[in-house]
N, C-alpha and C positions, 0 to 999 in steps of 0.2 A: 541215318543219312542214306540217300539213294545215289550211288555214284553214276547211274544212267541219267537220272534226272539232272545232276549237276553237269554232267557232259552235255546234255541237250541245251542247258541254259548257257553254258560257255560258248557254244557254236552260234548262238543268235547274234545278229548284228544290231546292236541297240546303242543309244547314247549311254555314256558311262554310268549315270546314276540309275538308270532304268535296269541296266544290265546287272549292277550290283545287287539291287533289290530282288531281281529275278534269280540270281544265283543263291542268294540267302534263303529265298523261298524253296528253291530246289534242295538246298542243304538240309532244310527242315522237312523235306518229304520223306516219309517212311516207306522203304521199299517193300516192307512185309505187309503192312496194313493199307498202304496208299494214302495215309492221312497226312495232311499239311495244314495245320490251323495254328500258326503262331500269332501272338497278339501284335498290335502295332507297336507297342513298347518293346517287345522283344525283337521285332525286326529293326526298329530304330537303334537299339543297342548292338545289334549284329552289324549293321551297316555303318554305324558312326554318323547317323543323320538324326534330324529331329523327327518327332512323330508326325507333324504336318507334312514334311517333306516325303516321308514314307507313304502316307496316304495319297499324296498327289502322284508319286510314281506308280503305285498300285492302280490308280485309276487310268493312267496312260497305258500301262501294260494290259489292262482290261480292254480299253478302247482299241488297242492294236491287235487284240485276239490271242495273246500269249497266255492269259490266265482267265478264270471265271471265278470271282468270289461267291460263296454261298454262305448266307447267314445262318447262325445256330442260335437256339433258344431252349431254355429249360423253364417251362412255365412262363413267367413274365420276365425272367432274367435273360438278358441278352449276352450271349457268349462270344468269344473271339471267332471271326469269320474262318470258314474252311476254304481253302484255295485249290481249285482244279487246275492243273497244268496241263495245257493243251499240247501234249507231246507231238501231235500230228501237225502242228503249225510250225512253219519255219523248217528246220532240220529235224525230221522225225526221230524219235527214240522210243523203243518198246519198253514198257513198264507194266507192272501188275494193274488191273482195273481196280477202281474204288470199291470197296465193299460197302454194305449198308451201314449207315450211321443214324442212330435214333435222334441225334441232335440236328441233322442237316435240314435245311429248307430246300425245297425243289427248285423253286424260282431263285434267281440270282439276288445279289445284295440289294438291288435297286427295286425289286418287286416282292410282294407278299409279305411285307414286314409287320403289317397290323395283325393283331390277334384275330384268328378266325379266318384269315385270308387263306386261299388254296396254297398248299404246299408248306405251311408253317406247323411245325410240331408243337402244339401247345400243351400237351400232356405227355410226359416221358415216364414209361413203366418203371424205369430204374436208372440210378446215376451210375455212370462209368467213372471210377476214380483212378483207375490204373490204365491210362491211354499213352502209348508211346508216341513222342513227337520227335522224329528223327533219332538222334542218339541220346535224348533225355529219358530218364526211367519213368518220370510221371509227367502228366500234362500240366499245363499252367492253370492257375486258378481263373475263374471267369473274370474278365476285365470290364468294369464299368467305366464309362468314359464321360466324366463330368464336363459340363461346358463352363468355361471360365469367362465371366463377364468383365469387360474392361472397367477398371476403376476410374471414375471421373474426379479430377481434383478440383475442389472448389476454389474460385478465385478470391483472393483477399482484396477487399476494398482498400484503394490507396487513400491515405489521409492526407489532405492538403492543409498546409499551415495557413492559419489566417493572415490576411494582408496588413501590413504595419501602416497605420495612417501617416500621411505627410504632417509634420509639425507646421504649425501656423507661421512660424518664422523663417521657413525655408520656401524659396520659390519653386514652382513646379519644374523648371528647367533643371535647376540644380538637384532637385530630388530625383528626376528621372536620370540624370547623368550618374548619380551615386548609385541608383539601383542597377544601371547597366554594368557599372564597374564591379559591383558585387556579383552579378551574374556571371561576368567574364572570369572572375576569379573563383568562381563556384563556391562562394561564401555565403552563409545564410544571412537573411535580413529578419531580425526579430526585435522585439522591444528591449531585450538585453543588449544587443549590439547598439541600438539607437541611443539608449541611456548612457551606455559607456562613451559614445561619441560625444554626447552633451557634457559629460563630466570632463573629458579631455578638452573640449572646446572652451569650458569654463576655466580650466587650469591655464590654457594658453591665453585667457582674457580676450577671446574671440567670440563673435556671434556664431551660432551654428551654421548659418548660411555660409560664412567665410570659411569655417572650418571644414565643411564638406567640399567646398570648391577647391581648396588647397588639397584635400584628400584625392579628388578626382584628377587634378593636375599631376600630382605625384604618381598616380596609378598604382598605388600599393594596395595590398589587401587589408592592411590595417594602418592606423595612424595614432600616435600619441602625441601629447603636448611637448614632451622632452625631445622629440624628433624634429621639430620645426627649426628652421634656420631664419636668420634675419631676412633673407631674400624672400622667404615664404610670407613674411608679415609685412613686407613693404606695400604701403598704399592702403592697408586695411584697417578698419576700425577696432580700437582696443578698448575693452570695457573697463571701466574705472573700478568696479567692484566684481567679486566672484560670487554671485548668489548660487544656491543649489538648484539643480534641474528638477523639473516636475516629471510625471511619469510619461509624458508625450514628448519630452525633448524641448518643449517650449520654454524659453527662459526670458525673463524680463531683465535685460542686461543693464538697464539703467542709462546714464550718460556714457557716451563713447567718444573717442578722440582718435584722430588719425596719427599713425606713426610717421 
């Protein structure tokens, strides 16, 4: 740690998040070697921020003139950036100059990043394994930063139930009223439900048309023959026999009589 660097960072007037990142960079500055190259992950852990937020604040500090990032490379492997703290900017503070670093790129992080460009060290004579970073005894391992692609969720096709055909012995108006009632009650319309209605109509000795009309007048979600009252049957034709229904709810009810 460099107390002079931290004191310089503390004196600067910056927004709270930028100042926090600058102080943590200064805390990682080595007063003996002048090195300051923590990874984005290390800074995020020090500051209690996300990696993306740290990168944004570093860019703002660079644009404001407080720091200058310098990329580092070992062959084709990209290492964590080295940060030059501009102690002459804002409230100046005297610190030791930065010594030669075989990993440093002369241009800043936005220039000379391709292999063979001026200022990029593509061939390093030796690897320095014991480099101090602030108060840490050893340098961090080179950090490779993979790009996470967003995962696209596939939309599942919605399956629509086939429409139930209108029975021949039910008028379009009664059928439409019954379908509206089922929709209002959020109840399904299926062949199973229709066949059950035919069975109940046969039990009540009513035509399916009359049974569905009574159902619509009552406004209930379901209707059974046992629930019918004499007032419901008044003026309606009653079937003399109770034949079994077919698959479409059409019933040949034979002779009918008025109650």
